[in-house]
PABA-431282 format. One line per 3 residues: number of its first residue (from 1); their letters; for each residue x, y, z of C-alpha. Coordinates in Angstrom, 2 decimals, always signed. Layout:
N
NUM	a	X Y Z | ...
END
This chain:
354
1	mkn	+18.50 +42.44 +165.56 | +17.71 +45.98 +165.10 | +21.32 +46.79 +163.03
4	fsk	+20.45 +44.04 +160.18 | +18.81 +46.73 +157.91 | +21.91 +48.77 +158.60
7	sca	+23.91 +46.64 +156.10 | +22.69 +48.31 +153.24 | +23.39 +51.77 +154.46
10	iav	+22.43 +54.63 +152.48 | +21.03 +57.44 +153.80 | +17.74 +58.30 +151.61
13	lgl	+14.95 +60.43 +152.97 | +16.36 +60.78 +156.77 | +14.18 +61.97 +158.86
16	val	+11.45 +61.97 +156.53 | +8.74 +63.46 +158.17 | +6.48 +62.99 +161.40
19	ata	+3.22 +62.59 +161.06 | +2.32 +66.65 +160.61 | +2.61 +66.95 +157.05
22	afs	+1.54 +64.58 +154.30 | +3.90 +62.82 +152.04 | +2.54 +64.42 +148.59
25	mpg	+2.54 +61.67 +146.26 | +3.04 +62.41 +142.43 | +1.48 +59.93 +139.83
28	pgn	-1.23 +58.11 +141.26 | -2.58 +60.80 +143.71 | -5.00 +58.53 +145.77
31	vrc	-3.44 +55.43 +147.37 | -5.31 +52.16 +148.42 | -2.43 +49.76 +149.92
34	vsa	+0.58 +50.43 +151.24 | +3.62 +48.49 +153.02 | +6.98 +49.70 +154.60
37	gss	+10.13 +47.25 +154.39 | +13.32 +47.73 +156.34 | +14.34 +50.56 +154.41
40	htv	+11.81 +50.75 +151.38 | +8.05 +51.84 +150.72 | +5.81 +50.49 +147.98
43	vig	+2.94 +51.60 +147.43 | -0.75 +50.80 +145.02 | -2.48 +53.93 +143.40
46	mdg	-5.89 +53.73 +143.53 | -5.32 +53.03 +139.57 | -3.44 +49.91 +140.01
49	slw	-0.39 +51.33 +139.41 | +2.78 +50.69 +141.42 | +4.85 +53.14 +143.25
52	awg	+8.29 +52.29 +145.41 | +11.38 +54.90 +147.10 | +14.07 +54.40 +150.32
55	rnc	+16.96 +52.37 +149.35 | +17.93 +50.06 +146.93 | +20.98 +48.25 +146.89
58	ygq	+19.18 +44.62 +146.52 | +17.05 +46.08 +143.58 | +13.87 +45.58 +146.14
61	igd	+12.62 +48.79 +144.68 | +11.84 +46.98 +141.05 | +13.04 +50.10 +138.80
64	gtt	+15.48 +48.04 +137.21 | +18.50 +49.88 +139.07 | +19.87 +49.95 +142.35
67	tar	+20.15 +53.22 +142.89 | +18.10 +54.78 +145.60 | +15.41 +56.73 +145.10
70	hap	+14.42 +59.96 +147.53 | +10.83 +60.07 +146.00 | +8.35 +57.82 +144.55
73	vri	+9.16 +55.62 +141.69 | +6.45 +54.44 +138.98 | +7.59 +50.38 +138.92
76	gaa	+6.35 +49.84 +135.10 | +3.46 +50.39 +133.46 | +0.55 +48.00 +134.72
79	tnw	-2.33 +49.38 +136.63 | -3.40 +45.95 +138.04 | -1.57 +45.39 +140.89
82	atv	-4.08 +44.18 +143.87 | -1.81 +44.02 +146.93 | +1.85 +44.09 +147.71
85	sag	+4.36 +43.67 +150.27 | +7.80 +44.94 +150.87 | +10.29 +42.82 +153.12
88	vgh	+13.63 +43.37 +154.33 | +15.76 +43.25 +150.83 | +12.73 +41.79 +148.81
91	tva	+9.39 +42.90 +147.95 | +6.38 +40.35 +146.22 | +2.67 +41.59 +144.84
94	vrr	-0.06 +40.11 +143.17 | -2.19 +41.36 +140.53 | -5.82 +41.16 +140.04
97	dgt	-5.50 +38.69 +137.28 | -4.20 +36.24 +140.36 | -0.32 +36.30 +139.21
100	lwa	+2.93 +36.26 +141.45 | +5.14 +38.61 +141.28 | +8.82 +39.05 +142.58
103	wgr	+12.44 +41.36 +143.18 | +15.19 +42.37 +145.19 | +17.44 +40.12 +147.02
106	nwe	+17.01 +36.12 +146.65 | +19.96 +34.86 +148.39 | +17.78 +32.04 +149.86
109	gql	+15.33 +31.98 +147.37 | +12.92 +34.14 +149.03 | +11.83 +35.84 +145.25
112	gdg	+10.08 +32.01 +144.29 | +12.05 +32.02 +141.19 | +13.55 +28.70 +141.65
115	tts	+16.92 +31.07 +141.42 | +19.14 +32.73 +144.02 | +19.59 +35.10 +141.19
118	rrl	+18.76 +39.16 +142.82 | +16.04 +40.52 +140.63 | +16.25 +44.51 +139.77
121	apv	+12.74 +44.28 +138.01 | +9.33 +42.11 +138.27 | +9.49 +39.03 +137.59
124	rvg	+7.13 +36.46 +137.70 | +6.18 +33.32 +139.51 | +5.36 +30.32 +138.27
127	tat	+2.37 +29.94 +136.41 | -0.63 +29.84 +138.42 | -3.06 +32.56 +138.09
130	nwa	-5.18 +32.07 +141.45 | -2.73 +33.89 +144.06 | -4.51 +36.15 +146.85
133	tvs	-2.37 +37.58 +149.29 | +0.96 +37.51 +150.01 | +3.32 +38.61 +152.48
136	agv	+7.46 +39.50 +152.52 | +9.46 +38.46 +155.81 | +13.22 +38.83 +155.66
139	ght	+14.26 +35.54 +154.06 | +11.07 +34.14 +153.12 | +7.94 +34.55 +151.86
142	vav	+4.24 +33.38 +152.19 | +1.69 +33.31 +150.17 | -2.67 +32.08 +150.19
145	rrd	-4.08 +31.30 +146.80 | -7.44 +31.83 +146.20 | -8.44 +28.06 +146.59
148	gsl	-7.33 +28.63 +150.32 | -4.10 +26.74 +150.25 | -1.19 +28.06 +151.48
151	wtw	+2.37 +28.41 +150.20 | +6.04 +29.51 +151.45 | +9.92 +29.72 +149.95
154	grn	+12.91 +31.01 +150.69 | +14.68 +31.09 +154.05 | +13.98 +28.14 +156.46
157	wyg	+16.11 +28.20 +159.24 | +14.28 +27.84 +161.98 | +11.57 +26.01 +160.26
160	qlg	+9.45 +29.06 +158.95 | +8.33 +27.72 +155.90 | +6.35 +25.19 +157.76
163	dgt	+7.25 +22.27 +155.94 | +8.48 +20.36 +158.76 | +12.05 +21.03 +157.99
166	ttd	+15.08 +23.28 +157.75 | +15.70 +23.37 +154.27 | +15.65 +26.16 +152.26
169	rfa	+13.35 +26.44 +149.36 | +13.69 +28.48 +146.28 | +10.13 +27.89 +144.57
172	pfr	+6.52 +27.93 +146.27 | +6.14 +24.86 +148.35 | +2.49 +23.67 +149.75
175	vgt	+1.86 +23.50 +153.69 | -0.49 +21.17 +154.35 | -3.46 +20.04 +152.53
178	atn	-5.76 +22.38 +154.60 | -7.69 +24.77 +152.07 | -9.26 +27.13 +154.84
181	wvs	-6.61 +29.70 +154.71 | -7.39 +33.38 +154.74 | -4.01 +35.21 +155.42
184	asa	-0.91 +34.91 +156.93 | +2.37 +37.60 +157.53 | +5.75 +36.31 +157.54
187	gwd	+7.93 +38.14 +160.31 | +12.19 +37.76 +161.11 | +12.07 +34.02 +161.33
190	htv	+8.57 +33.06 +162.38 | +4.92 +32.57 +160.23 | +1.44 +33.26 +161.63
193	avr	-1.44 +32.55 +159.65 | -5.47 +32.32 +159.96 | -7.73 +30.08 +158.99
196	adg	-11.88 +30.60 +157.80 | -12.75 +29.34 +160.84 | -10.84 +32.25 +163.12
199	slw	-8.60 +29.49 +164.28 | -4.38 +31.32 +164.56 | -1.37 +29.53 +163.74
202	awg	+2.15 +29.64 +164.20 | +5.46 +28.33 +163.27 | +9.13 +28.65 +162.90
205	gng	+11.63 +30.48 +165.46 | +10.05 +30.57 +168.77 | +13.42 +32.15 +171.12
208	hgq	+10.77 +34.95 +172.58 | +8.10 +33.59 +172.61 | +6.68 +35.10 +169.08
211	lgd	+4.51 +31.99 +168.50 | +2.66 +32.32 +171.01 | +2.40 +28.63 +172.39
214	gmt	+3.59 +29.14 +175.77 | +7.04 +28.05 +175.01 | +10.45 +29.08 +173.69
217	adr	+10.90 +25.71 +171.52 | +11.04 +26.22 +167.62 | +8.15 +24.96 +165.39
220	htp	+8.56 +23.55 +161.88 | +4.98 +22.93 +160.95 | +2.32 +25.12 +161.83
223	arv	+0.87 +24.75 +166.05 | -2.24 +26.29 +166.60 | -2.11 +29.45 +169.20
226	aae	-4.47 +29.19 +172.21 | -7.74 +27.47 +171.75 | -10.35 +30.70 +170.74
229	anw	-11.36 +30.19 +167.33 | -12.18 +33.77 +167.15 | -9.32 +35.83 +165.23
232	vsv	-9.94 +37.79 +162.16 | -5.67 +38.92 +160.95 | -2.40 +38.58 +162.79
235	sag	+0.46 +40.51 +161.48 | +4.01 +39.48 +162.54 | +7.05 +41.58 +163.36
238	wdh	+11.22 +41.02 +163.73 | +10.47 +38.50 +167.29 | +7.02 +39.74 +168.22
241	tva	+3.36 +38.87 +167.25 | +0.03 +41.07 +167.08 | -3.39 +40.46 +166.40
244	igr	-6.93 +41.18 +166.72 | -10.36 +39.67 +167.36 | -13.17 +38.99 +165.69
247	dgs	-14.73 +41.46 +168.96 | -12.40 +44.25 +168.18 | -10.04 +42.88 +170.67
250	lwa	-6.20 +43.42 +170.28 | -3.53 +40.62 +171.46 | +0.22 +40.59 +171.42
253	wgw	+2.56 +38.14 +172.21 | +6.65 +38.00 +172.00 | +9.93 +39.89 +172.40
256	ngd	+9.10 +43.54 +174.23 | +11.95 +44.76 +175.09 | +10.93 +48.11 +173.61
259	ggl	+7.45 +47.91 +174.32 | +6.26 +46.52 +171.60 | +3.45 +44.59 +172.79
262	gdg	+1.71 +47.74 +174.41 | +1.08 +45.60 +177.92 | +2.82 +48.63 +179.87
265	tat	+5.67 +46.19 +180.41 | +8.90 +46.03 +178.89 | +8.23 +41.82 +179.46
268	srh	+8.47 +39.07 +177.13 | +5.22 +37.23 +176.56 | +4.93 +33.28 +175.58
271	apv	+1.29 +33.63 +174.95 | -1.26 +36.12 +173.79 | -2.18 +38.94 +175.90
274	rig	-4.89 +41.50 +175.77 | -3.67 +44.95 +175.14 | -6.14 +47.70 +176.99
277	aat	-9.96 +46.93 +176.62 | -10.70 +48.74 +173.12 | -13.20 +46.82 +171.07
280	nwa	-12.70 +49.01 +167.76 | -9.29 +47.78 +166.70 | -9.59 +47.74 +162.47
283	tvs	-6.28 +47.00 +161.38 | -2.42 +46.72 +163.10 | +1.13 +46.10 +161.90
286	age	+3.98 +44.81 +163.72 | +7.36 +46.53 +162.52 | +10.90 +45.74 +164.81
289	grt	+10.21 +46.48 +168.34 | +7.37 +48.31 +167.79 | +3.74 +48.31 +166.25
292	vav	+1.14 +50.61 +164.97 | -2.55 +50.38 +164.33 | -5.73 +52.25 +163.10
295	rtd	-8.97 +51.73 +165.34 | -13.03 +51.85 +163.47 | -13.34 +55.27 +164.40
298	gsl	-9.70 +56.37 +162.14 | -7.62 +57.13 +164.72 | -4.36 +55.72 +164.92
301	waw	-2.30 +54.47 +167.64 | +1.47 +53.56 +168.04 | +3.83 +51.98 +170.86
304	gwy	+6.94 +50.70 +171.51 | +10.36 +51.80 +170.17 | +10.82 +55.03 +169.14
307	ggl	+11.61 +56.55 +165.79 | +8.20 +55.76 +163.95 | +5.91 +56.34 +166.82
310	gee	+5.03 +59.82 +164.79 | +5.77 +62.07 +167.92 | +8.66 +64.90 +168.11
313	kri	+10.37 +62.88 +171.28 | +12.77 +59.75 +170.55 | +11.60 +57.66 +173.48
316	srl	+9.93 +54.17 +173.85 | +6.10 +53.94 +174.62 | +4.40 +50.61 +176.60
319	npv	+0.93 +51.44 +176.00 | -0.63 +52.22 +173.00 | -0.03 +56.11 +172.30
322	rvg	-3.08 +57.96 +169.65 | -0.42 +59.73 +166.69 | -1.94 +63.04 +166.44
325	aga	-5.89 +64.40 +166.53 | -6.65 +62.93 +163.11 | -9.82 +60.60 +162.90
328	nwa	-9.49 +59.54 +159.19 | -7.08 +57.16 +158.94 | -7.48 +53.31 +156.97
331	avs	-4.09 +51.69 +156.81 | -0.87 +51.64 +158.34 | +1.99 +49.56 +157.63
334	ags	+5.36 +49.68 +160.10 | +8.54 +48.98 +158.72 | +12.31 +49.17 +160.37
337	nht	+12.16 +52.97 +161.60 | +9.79 +53.80 +159.63 | +6.05 +54.16 +159.02
340	vav	+3.66 +55.17 +155.97 | +0.04 +54.96 +156.52 | -3.08 +56.30 +154.38
343	grd	-5.77 +58.13 +154.93 | -9.79 +57.38 +154.10 | -9.40 +60.22 +151.60
346	gst	-6.33 +58.23 +150.03 | -3.56 +60.62 +150.81 | -0.14 +58.89 +151.63
349	wvw	+2.03 +60.02 +155.17 | +5.32 +58.80 +156.23 | +7.40 +59.23 +159.39
352	gel	+10.55 +57.77 +161.06 | +13.75 +57.52 +159.71 | +15.59 +55.60 +157.06
END
């Protein structure tokens, strides 16, 4: 599935930089939130401003054009952006006032504005003012409201919306009646989420075992992953999933042809497998055939498909490899071919290729 992003074939940034030089950000200076999409990147500054760069053929940058941007451009004048997520051809974000916004590609209704028309600048999704988190996948979107309810919309070919059907939705649709959802992540054709009780759930496409239920049959409604209730976060990649337990342990499952699971093999896994013995994983992000993560000591790690590992070698890694010697990383996000990370000092770093 590595060729999907090439449909937007405009060379931007080229081989951007390895993790040896900071990508100097104009405007916001310090960055607190980053998200790498298939071929574009979005960040939120400490001042609440929103910035983006990369390919823009669907309007996913949000600057009102379809012109590729080789350097960060500010999106609008608002200074109350709280969180943002970059998908393949669309972007979604939540403001501090709880409003939800989306822009870019909308063929399957992934923007949630009730249409299938692309949007070149942020448009508000509905009238609700209690959105908490949101995640953009390839053709669908998943979000959690402040009341703990779960909502999905967009492409539903494999049941990734979790509504019991394979019918696309052009506006947010509530999944079940539970009010204890904490966070959710949209992948290529599957979705994963964590509840406040520590339970982990998955649904959608499962051809490579990315749902972690021990099988390869698709699920059209949320199915619990494992019996444990000690999960704190989860990230859905293209065909694999990674999660962190409350004890700081790291787990992965799904497709593993490029070593994106980090278990030392290239064998796909249909159920969660523990990655190493470390118990200090803080945050993790699954991309396309690879994974990046930060430990509580501030060190940065990557494994899987080459191109976004921060090494000066174009080889895949089957186990987590430390990126540089720095120990001041705060967050990291894996895109299709590139990675973006932010240091504890708010500096932004980018490497890989677009």
